VOGU-3710 file (C-alpha; in Angstrom, 3 decimals, decimal comma):
1> mqkawlrill> 1,105/2,091/67,913  1,611/5,535/66,370  4,937/4,436/64,861  3,260/1,342/63,396  0,604/3,492/61,709  3,298/5,787/60,368  5,153/2,820/58,888  1,931/1,549/57,258  1,135/5,014/55,903  4,662/5,372/54,525
11> fmllvsfaag> 4,415/1,948/52,912  1,083/2,821/51,277  2,516/6,071/49,953  5,475/4,234/48,450  3,180/1,650/46,839  0,974/4,423/45,489  3,970/6,290/44,076  5,362/3,111/42,497  1,979/2,287/40,984  1,737/5,775/39,545
21> afarekylhp> 5,234/5,554/38,108  4,444/2,135/36,640  1,247/3,471/35,088  3,193/6,300/33,482  5,709/3,854/32,020  3,206/1,146/31,103  2,320/2,441/27,644  4,465/3,691/24,798  3,854/7,326/23,903  5,077/7,802/20,328
31> gpvrldrege> 7,086/10,832/19,332  9,260/11,751/16,351  11,778/9,104/15,294  14,971/9,901/17,234  17,874/7,906/18,649  19,133/9,571/21,837  22,085/8,667/24,065  20,005/6,468/26,309  18,740/4,533/23,290  22,263/4,129/21,924
41> rwaqktlkkl> 23,472/2,784/25,277  20,587/0,317/25,388  21,340/-0,921/21,860  25,046/-1,405/22,598  24,419/-3,071/25,951  21,712/-5,371/24,561  23,885/-6,507/21,652  26,622/-7,653/24,039  24,158/-9,852/25,926  22,729/-11,670/22,897
51> tleqkigqmm> 23,705/-15,166/21,888  24,328/-15,985/18,235  20,897/-17,637/18,073  19,249/-14,478/19,374  21,175/-12,298/16,929  20,068/-14,393/13,954  16,480/-14,192/15,182  16,656/-10,404/15,422  17,436/-10,313/11,700  14,202/-12,094/10,779
61> vgralaqfvn> 10,674/-10,765/10,329  7,800/-13,241/10,406  4,100/-12,835/9,720  1,316/-12,086/12,228  -2,359/-12,124/11,282  -4,347/-9,317/12,877  -7,422/-10,971/14,315  -8,965/-11,686/17,671  -7,493/-14,795/19,309  -7,740/-16,172/22,799
71> vdspqyqqlr> -4,296/-16,276/24,410  -4,808/-19,951/25,261  -5,913/-20,894/21,749  -3,708/-23,132/19,580  -3,336/-20,287/17,050  -1,914/-17,860/19,579  0,183/-20,489/21,321  1,783/-21,362/17,987  2,476/-17,717/17,119  3,938/-16,987/20,543
81> gtvrkyhmgg> 6,003/-20,152/20,362  7,411/-19,117/16,983  8,348/-15,648/18,264  10,142/-17,141/21,241  11,759/-20,129/19,533  13,352/-18,049/16,798  13,960/-14,921/18,922  12,098/-12,905/16,272  13,265/-9,352/15,682  10,044/-8,254/14,099
91> lgmtvpvdsg> 6,663/-9,164/12,681  4,892/-8,108/9,509  1,276/-7,496/10,438  -1,238/-8,546/7,816  -4,712/-10,131/7,780  -6,169/-13,494/6,753  -7,097/-14,095/3,126  -10,197/-16,079/2,150  -10,812/-16,935/-1,509  -8,570/-14,068/-2,544
101> flqkampfea> -10,277/-11,483/-0,314  -8,579/-9,789/2,622  -10,433/-10,316/5,890  -9,661/-6,916/7,360  -9,400/-6,450/11,109  -10,575/-3,653/13,369  -8,045/-1,386/15,114  -8,764/-2,744/18,596  -8,292/-6,355/17,484  -4,940/-5,616/15,886
111> aallnqlqsd> -3,700/-3,488/18,783  -4,721/-6,051/21,408  -2,916/-8,845/19,563  0,236/-6,773/19,118  0,206/-5,737/22,775  0,015/-9,372/23,843  2,838/-10,381/21,514  5,019/-7,569/22,834  4,412/-8,793/26,377  5,341/-12,347/25,409
121> selpllvaad> 8,516/-11,489/23,447  11,945/-11,552/25,088  12,966/-8,353/23,268  10,721/-5,610/21,882  9,293/-6,520/18,495  9,623/-4,199/15,518  6,135/-4,384/13,995  5,809/-3,566/10,305  2,964/-3,437/7,809  2,254/-2,679/4,166
131> feygltmrin> 0,204/0,515/4,530  0,732/1,878/0,999  -2,555/3,751/1,027  -2,973/3,900/4,761  -4,194/1,484/7,383  -7,298/0,718/5,312  -5,161/-1,707/3,296  -5,527/-4,056/6,263  -7,697/-2,331/8,883  -11,325/-1,199/8,732
141> gatpfpypma> -12,316/2,125/10,210  -9,057/4,004/9,612  -8,517/7,125/7,495  -8,955/6,246/3,797  -6,455/7,465/1,231  -6,277/6,737/-2,510  -3,408/4,881/-4,178  -0,023/6,671/-4,457  -0,471/7,557/-8,142  -3,439/9,709/-7,159
151> fgaaqnaaea> -1,011/11,929/-5,234  1,013/12,294/-8,427  -2,126/13,355/-10,307  -3,043/15,846/-7,572  0,476/17,334/-7,867  0,672/18,322/-4,231  3,648/17,107/-2,205  2,240/18,750/0,931  -0,615/16,256/0,844  1,862/13,377/0,592
161> eacgrivaee> 3,573/14,737/3,700  0,244/15,034/5,516  -0,605/11,478/4,510  2,711/10,230/5,895  2,065/11,953/9,212  -1,527/10,720/9,535  -0,679/7,130/8,646  2,202/7,239/11,135  0,053/8,570/13,965  -2,664/5,992/13,370
171> sramgvhwnw> -0,171/3,146/12,989  1,753/4,006/16,148  -1,485/4,267/18,110  -2,227/0,688/17,071  1,271/-0,665/17,774  2,731/-0,685/14,260  6,104/1,068/13,995  7,393/0,538/10,489  5,678/1,120/7,154  6,928/-0,762/4,092
181> fptadvnsnp> 6,351/2,386/2,065  6,885/4,736/0,162  7,202/3,176/-3,277  10,167/4,829/-5,015  9,647/2,896/-8,256  9,187/4,965/-11,402  6,369/3,316/-13,344  7,690/3,826/-16,862  6,324/0,560/-18,302  2,570/0,664/-19,076
191> anpiintrsf> 2,504/-3,159/-19,063  3,797/-3,375/-15,487  1,233/-5,549/-13,675  2,484/-5,161/-10,117  3,615/-1,533/-9,615  1,275/0,612/-11,731  -0,784/2,844/-9,397  1,425/1,870/-6,429  3,943/4,313/-7,911  3,604/8,093/-7,734
201> gedpkqvgem> 4,198/8,285/-11,499  6,697/8,099/-14,342  8,684/11,288/-13,717  11,725/10,519/-11,507  11,806/14,075/-10,156  8,149/14,069/-9,114  8,445/10,577/-7,616  11,477/11,704/-5,609  9,620/14,766/-4,323  6,588/12,724/-3,249
211> vsayirgahq> 8,749/10,065/-1,606  10,729/12,683/0,324  7,571/14,473/1,458  6,006/11,245/2,677  9,149/10,368/4,661  9,143/13,798/6,349  5,532/13,377/7,399  6,006/9,816/8,638  8,953/10,856/10,790  6,874/13,641/12,332
221> ggmlttakhf> 4,304/11,004/13,292  6,976/8,701/14,729  7,115/5,961/12,107  9,951/4,223/10,293  9,787/4,283/6,493  10,921/2,066/3,612  11,898/3,025/0,063  11,061/0,140/-2,266  11,759/-1,805/-4,519  15,464/-1,052/-4,971
231> pghgdtatds> 16,973/-0,431/-7,471  13,624/-0,042/-9,264  10,736/-2,341/-10,232  8,880/0,100/-12,470  10,269/-0,912/-15,861  9,203/-4,558/-15,803  6,293/-6,486/-17,317  6,466/-9,433/-14,878  5,039/-9,829/-11,388  7,974/-10,971/-9,235
241> hlglasvtgd> 5,492/-12,768/-6,974  4,901/-15,167/-9,878  8,097/-15,162/-11,920  11,529/-13,705/-12,459  11,294/-10,070/-13,534  14,094/-8,230/-15,290  14,994/-4,556/-15,598  16,931/-4,282/-18,857  17,892/-0,598/-18,896  21,538/0,357/-19,331
251> mprlqtvelp> 23,527/2,363/-16,775  22,649/5,827/-18,155  18,976/4,851/-18,025  19,238/3,522/-14,462  21,109/6,612/-13,313  18,524/9,004/-14,761  15,253/7,103/-14,180  15,355/4,288/-11,627  17,915/5,454/-9,071  17,178/9,191/-8,473
261> pfqaainagv> 14,031/8,632/-6,340  15,965/6,234/-4,100  18,738/8,789/-3,718  16,113/11,384/-2,848  14,719/9,009/-0,208  18,184/8,474/1,256  18,764/12,232/1,358  15,405/12,617/3,138  16,504/10,197/5,858  14,586/7,057/4,889
271> dsvmvahvti> 15,048/4,395/7,569  15,186/1,299/5,369  15,468/0,267/1,748  13,716/-2,842/0,458  15,576/-4,702/-2,283  13,635/-6,236/-5,181  13,749/-9,781/-6,536  14,573/-8,611/-10,068  17,541/-9,231/-12,340  19,378/-6,158/-13,626
281> palepdpnlv> 22,019/-7,130/-16,202  23,563/-3,659/-16,266  24,345/-3,941/-12,551  24,715/-7,700/-12,049  25,767/-9,887/-15,005  25,135/-13,190/-13,186  21,636/-14,305/-14,293  21,264/-16,419/-11,139  21,561/-13,392/-8,874  18,606/-11,073/-8,369
291> attsrrivtg> 19,156/-7,658/-6,776  18,363/-9,151/-3,354  21,274/-11,595/-3,559  23,740/-9,420/-5,495  26,592/-7,962/-3,447  27,336/-5,595/-6,331  23,868/-4,081/-5,959  23,217/-4,238/-2,203  26,665/-3,402/-0,887  28,483/-1,898/-3,864
301> llkeqmkfqg> 25,713/0,332/-5,207  23,329/1,010/-2,312  25,693/1,139/0,648  28,970/2,310/-0,849  28,038/4,442/-3,870  24,722/5,836/-2,651  25,937/6,075/0,979  22,899/4,443/2,584  23,572/3,553/6,205  20,128/2,449/7,379
311> lvvtdaldmn> 18,443/-0,936/7,383  18,629/-2,910/4,132  15,815/-5,465/3,942  14,708/-8,057/1,430  11,354/-8,143/-0,249  9,289/-11,087/1,009  11,440/-14,198/0,790  8,511/-16,427/-0,172  8,111/-14,841/-3,624  8,586/-17,029/-6,712
321> glmriysgsp> 10,849/-14,469/-8,378  13,514/-15,398/-5,824  12,672/-18,896/-4,636  12,621/-20,552/-8,062  16,373/-19,903/-8,238  16,913/-21,983/-5,081  14,256/-24,639/-5,694  16,900/-27,342/-6,213  18,558/-26,710/-2,857  17,984/-29,096/0,077
331> npsgaaavaa> 16,998/-26,032/2,102  15,681/-23,409/-0,367  14,719/-20,818/2,256  18,046/-21,237/4,006  20,004/-20,884/0,766  18,075/-17,744/-0,200  18,473/-16,219/3,270  22,219/-16,878/3,319  22,656/-15,395/-0,159  20,696/-12,287/0,861
341> ikagndmili> 22,727/-11,699/4,024  26,015/-12,299/2,217  24,938/-9,655/-0,319  24,605/-7,140/2,512  20,955/-7,237/3,631  20,337/-6,652/7,331  16,904/-8,252/7,664  15,036/-11,132/6,029  11,317/-10,514/5,499  8,666/-13,228/5,536
351> pgdldgayrg> 10,610/-16,391/4,602  8,351/-19,181/3,345  10,135/-21,625/5,642  11,089/-19,745/8,795  12,876/-22,692/10,361  14,846/-23,344/7,183  15,966/-19,709/6,909  16,939/-19,596/10,597  18,919/-22,832/10,461  20,565/-21,836/7,188
361> lldavrrgei> 21,839/-18,545/8,603  22,954/-20,085/11,884  24,922/-22,798/10,096  26,484/-20,293/7,687  27,837/-18,195/10,567  29,073/-21,218/12,495  31,061/-22,495/9,536  32,502/-19,046/8,827  30,662/-18,383/5,564  29,180/-15,232/7,107
371> pesqinasvl> 31,394/-13,399/9,649  29,768/-12,786/13,027  31,054/-9,216/12,843  28,643/-8,634/9,951  25,802/-10,115/12,016  26,699/-7,813/14,902  26,656/-4,748/12,662  23,209/-5,624/11,314  21,739/-6,418/14,731  23,064/-3,145/16,148
381> kilrakaslg> 21,215/-1,291/13,366  18,025/-3,168/14,259  18,355/-2,421/17,973  19,034/1,252/17,223  15,893/1,376/15,098  13,879/-0,028/17,997  15,414/2,466/20,406  14,669/5,359/18,024  10,979/4,449/18,456  11,202/4,315/22,246
391> lhkarrvdla> 10,676/0,550/22,368  13,446/0,146/24,918  11,312/2,122/27,367  7,861/0,656/26,694  6,312/-1,691/24,149  2,553/-1,704/24,614  0,074/0,904/23,399  -2,910/2,320/25,274  -6,055/0,992/23,610  -8,008/3,913/25,050
401> nlphviarpe> -6,098/6,225/22,695  -7,327/4,596/19,489  -10,692/6,430/19,255  -8,877/9,737/19,689  -6,278/9,162/16,970  -7,694/6,912/14,249  -9,993/8,440/11,616  -10,078/11,991/12,929  -12,487/14,100/10,832  -9,657/16,393/9,746
411> siavgqevaq> -7,612/13,370/8,645  -10,504/11,979/6,605  -10,857/15,373/4,936  -7,237/15,156/3,729  -7,852/11,786/2,075  -11,033/13,033/0,411  -9,312/16,151/-0,876  -6,480/14,147/-2,463  -8,934/11,794/-4,160  -10,925/14,724/-5,548
421> qavtlvrdnr> -7,878/16,639/-6,759  -6,612/13,487/-8,483  -9,591/12,998/-10,825  -8,242/13,639/-14,307  -10,332/14,174/-17,416  -8,281/12,813/-20,309  -10,902/12,942/-23,059  -14,232/14,743/-23,309  -16,619/15,018/-26,251  -18,496/17,849/-24,441
431> qllplraspp> -21,796/16,063/-25,007  -22,174/14,067/-21,813  -20,690/15,782/-18,768  -21,735/16,970/-16,316  -24,500/14,482/-15,661  -27,713/15,845/-14,147  -29,095/14,461/-10,935  -32,763/13,509/-10,708  -35,011/16,335/-9,510  -36,057/16,345/-5,844
441> gtsnnanpyt> -38,935/14,016/-5,073  -37,927/11,357/-7,568  -37,852/8,729/-4,846  -40,079/8,238/-1,833  -37,985/8,375/1,336  -40,903/8,476/3,737  -40,419/4,899/4,892  -36,912/3,528/4,411  -38,131/-0,023/5,137  -40,505/-0,079/2,185
451> rfvepanrvv> -38,549/2,144/-0,179  -38,433/0,780/-3,703  -37,356/2,524/-6,863  -38,036/0,832/-10,174  -34,761/0,766/-12,153  -34,875/2,674/-15,418  -32,473/3,069/-18,275  -31,930/6,831/-18,240  -28,551/6,216/-16,593  -26,913/2,804/-16,908
461> avvftddvrs> -23,711/1,887/-15,087  -21,713/-1,193/-16,034  -19,159/-1,971/-13,328  -16,247/-4,133/-14,533  -14,359/-5,950/-11,761  -12,078/-8,947/-11,328  -14,721/-10,581/-9,152  -18,308/-9,438/-8,564  -18,118/-10,772/-4,997  -15,684/-7,999/-4,117
471> eagrafarel> -16,596/-4,560/-2,779  -15,500/-2,925/-6,038  -18,227/-0,653/-7,359  -20,476/-0,797/-4,298  -19,609/2,666/-3,032  -19,815/3,997/-6,600  -23,319/2,553/-7,024  -24,487/3,970/-3,689  -23,212/7,432/-4,583  -24,757/7,213/-8,055
481> rvrvpdatvf> -28,164/6,204/-6,725  -28,170/9,071/-4,252  -28,233/11,318/-7,334  -30,155/9,075/-9,723  -32,266/6,666/-7,642  -33,557/4,786/-10,694  -30,142/4,190/-12,250  -29,566/0,668/-13,539  -26,323/-0,898/-12,331  -24,749/-4,085/-13,689
491> yvdprlagal> -21,753/-5,840/-12,124  -19,539/-7,794/-14,497  -16,475/-9,992/-14,079  -14,712/-12,297/-16,589  -16,946/-15,217/-15,642  -20,216/-13,315/-16,150  -19,407/-10,933/-18,996  -20,487/-13,294/-21,763  -23,762/-14,301/-20,111  -24,717/-10,708/-19,236
501> sapilsavaq> -23,858/-9,171/-22,596  -27,400/-9,317/-24,037  -29,271/-7,584/-21,175  -26,496/-5,046/-20,730  -26,415/-4,095/-24,407  -30,219/-3,846/-24,418  -30,146/-1,409/-21,498  -27,270/0,535/-23,067  -29,215/0,979/-26,299  -32,001/2,767/-24,408
511> aqavivpvyv> -29,813/4,798/-22,049  -29,263/8,542/-22,157  -25,952/8,124/-20,322  -23,736/5,069/-19,859  -21,121/5,063/-17,112  -18,444/2,352/-17,206  -16,197/2,234/-14,118  -13,416/-0,297/-14,713  -11,842/-1,670/-11,537  -8,466/-3,025/-12,588
521> apvsgkavki> -5,617/-2,386/-10,155  -2,343/-4,145/-9,308  -2,857/-7,260/-7,186  0,123/-9,291/-6,011  0,244/-12,785/-7,448  -2,953/-12,508/-9,513  -2,752/-15,135/-12,287  -4,853/-14,851/-15,447  -4,615/-17,108/-18,479  -3,516/-15,047/-21,472
531> gnemkntvsl> -2,972/-17,207/-24,529  -1,262/-20,307/-23,214  0,405/-18,576/-20,246  -0,638/-17,689/-16,727  0,281/-14,048/-16,135  -0,605/-11,137/-13,918  -2,322/-8,318/-15,769  -3,932/-4,939/-15,174  -5,916/-5,067/-18,414  -9,424/-6,185/-19,254
541> vgdsaallqr> -9,248/-9,556/-20,968  -11,536/-12,068/-22,646  -15,286/-11,539/-22,511  -14,942/-8,421/-20,346  -12,841/-6,650/-22,974  -15,205/-7,779/-25,726  -18,236/-6,453/-23,846  -16,673/-3,028/-23,329  -15,841/-2,878/-27,035  -19,489/-3,593/-27,882
551> ilaaagqrta> -20,741/-0,956/-25,430  -18,505/1,668/-27,026  -19,576/0,609/-30,512  -23,236/0,928/-29,551  -23,144/4,075/-27,428  -19,712/5,687/-27,662  -20,964/9,293/-27,616  -23,133/8,590/-24,556  -20,508/6,613/-22,642  -17,993/7,739/-20,036
561> vlamgnpylg> -15,272/5,234/-19,132  -13,728/5,628/-15,687  -10,349/4,031/-15,042  -10,808/3,143/-11,377  -7,226/2,009/-11,068  -5,017/1,316/-14,076  -4,891/4,557/-16,122  -3,300/2,795/-19,107  -6,639/1,101/-19,804  -7,387/3,809/-22,380
571> sdfpevqvyl> -4,697/2,450/-24,710  -6,726/-0,722/-25,189  -9,879/1,218/-26,095  -8,784/4,158/-28,286  -12,375/4,818/-29,400  -13,330/6,082/-25,910  -14,702/9,640/-26,189  -15,087/10,487/-22,494  -12,299/9,133/-20,304  -11,603/9,894/-16,637
581> ctfsnlpvse> -8,889/8,482/-14,384  -8,971/8,261/-10,597  -5,760/6,143/-10,260  -7,432/4,301/-7,394  -10,204/1,738/-6,920  -10,941/2,628/-3,295  -14,218/4,051/-1,922  -12,721/7,509/-1,378  -11,940/7,615/-5,113  -15,348/6,195/-6,044
591> saavkalfge> -16,990/9,075/-4,229  -14,704/11,582/-5,960  -15,474/10,071/-9,370  -19,233/10,423/-8,924  -18,869/14,000/-7,727  -16,786/14,787/-10,811  -19,335/13,198/-13,140  -22,108/15,397/-11,758  -20,040/18,572/-11,710  -20,070/18,809/-7,927
601> isirgrlpis> -16,299/19,364/-7,827  -13,939/20,950/-10,279  -11,717/18,641/-12,329  -8,083/19,724/-12,252  -6,008/16,517/-12,193  -2,997/15,918/-14,435  -1,686/12,614/-15,745  1,428/11,583/-13,787  2,138/9,020/-16,511  1,833/8,858/-20,314
611> ipnvaqrgag> -0,897/6,709/-21,832  0,393/5,339/-25,157  -1,572/6,624/-28,160  -3,889/8,580/-25,866  -2,148/11,357/-23,907  1,204/12,458/-22,528  2,194/13,001/-18,924  0,851/16,343/-17,691  -2,271/16,195/-19,847  -5,663/16,925/-18,335
621> idrpqatmag> -8,803/18,854/-19,267  -10,002/21,385/-16,723  -13,680/21,497/-15,841  -15,006/23,905/-13,213  -17,563/22,984/-10,610  -21,119/23,218/-11,927  -23,275/26,182/-10,862  -26,207/25,771/-8,512  -28,629/26,766/-11,268  -28,351/23,468/-13,029
631> gsdaqrnptt> -26,073/24,166/-15,939  -22,342/24,368/-15,691  -19,699/26,862/-16,586  -18,046/24,117/-18,592  -21,105/23,738/-20,833  -21,427/27,465/-21,424  -17,748/28,116/-21,860  -15,945/24,826/-22,485  -12,215/24,939/-22,004  -9,304/22,564/-22,301
641> aar> -6,746/25,032/-21,031  -3,864/23,296/-19,314  -3,046/24,431/-15,815
//
């Protein structure tokens, strides 16, 4: 009997030990990106076991919508079936879109979905996302950062590095391993509708420094990075989501402007380079080959001349800039995928027809058009990338960690500081700023359920947006009304501008101060009718532009225009007397803008780009923080001294 109890006790101890060991190995604990010997052995061993079908699947990245789904629902069953059928190597996490608006998810929803997909995949999935200004591009509740150009205006590479680290830590906690960022494009074309504030600026040296800093930070936080859109999408006036864009610079121009930031990224150890769907005659004379499908560009320039040895990936394969070239093919997605792999790309991102791309690549290898040795080399890179993240040891993340990592107070403070440092005063007539808040007691806060403040016209704000149903301007209005409870706020979009002109101009005529925040920022695939063409634009057009002209004509000296996004807006309205740029239309920048207007923070930002006929790169008017006594140092001793 005693021996039996000893055997039972020993068995229980073994079970307990095994359970403890399993618990320790159950969740992935992110660390710095690093491929060790164990990871290399796993990658080599795994490659040898894969069939050709599995190898082709590893080279493809599909799309996963971050939302709550029941595992038995048709939606999840279809997604899981797709991952398994095509042996997917990775997924690009995004969110549903409804009427042009992103339906952002919460961190727990996204993490739970990704955990389930990892459990259901035959090999660990490499999960990527477009987090250009942090997780808040897709996820609510994360640390907010402004657009990249705001970092250029703040002129602080250390903050770019901190941003990279914070975004990496939050992403890895949620189960996302790979950021399709930083943007290494030099935005030298003011008419560029798709890069604009997504770039750090127009100076190749500064862009390279910011890109390198971001990569360093991201690697500290354990995340893979992507330099995009090679060999440069900044000097175009066409959105490649809608049409075929072209970069027409000659070789000396490319070598001094477009390419240096990508070389800086490579030198900083960037993990992947995303190739753009743009034609570049100086590099590829064939007009039917975009950079993505040009062997001269992908293999000759990027891999051989610039010595990049990491993952080379396409921009999304469903974009019109690429797919219109293959529209006459029986299998357009397959033809595009084959052309991209033959050019030297390692991974295909988001094909419009996943089955067509998969079949096209499989057939091309079987008939010898693409050598299997090339496929093996690409898949080994992909497996090494997964091993460098620790995915060969564990795939799932611990949901209990999310509240401890995402949106730490010290992380939020970094985002706020960048947004505040970025505010740039380009023009100032010294008659309007700083605005004065209403004296205490202006509003009755005794009962928040019956609070009502009659709007007045002392301060009038006219918020220009693409669509008044969006969140644009809401945070700005809340911050404004904290300081001036009776401020009158109008929201205007192209459909309403004409109808609202009369009441707006009436209010403007009576106002002591008119604030005009203009929310125009790059949006992929946005189509606006300009003349007889449908184009993407980052300008005010039609009735909206006409209304702003009339406001400036009626109250130019009393009006401050805020470029909440596109800083080049000032070129279209040269009569503006007070002009501020935030380079970002996000709430963190809205808050910074209001603080700057009321003198609550100093204004020290510098233009990271040149605004034609307005100001050159590096321009900016300094204004100190206002004193507690009610006036401001700027009013008593105005200065425009450059820093």
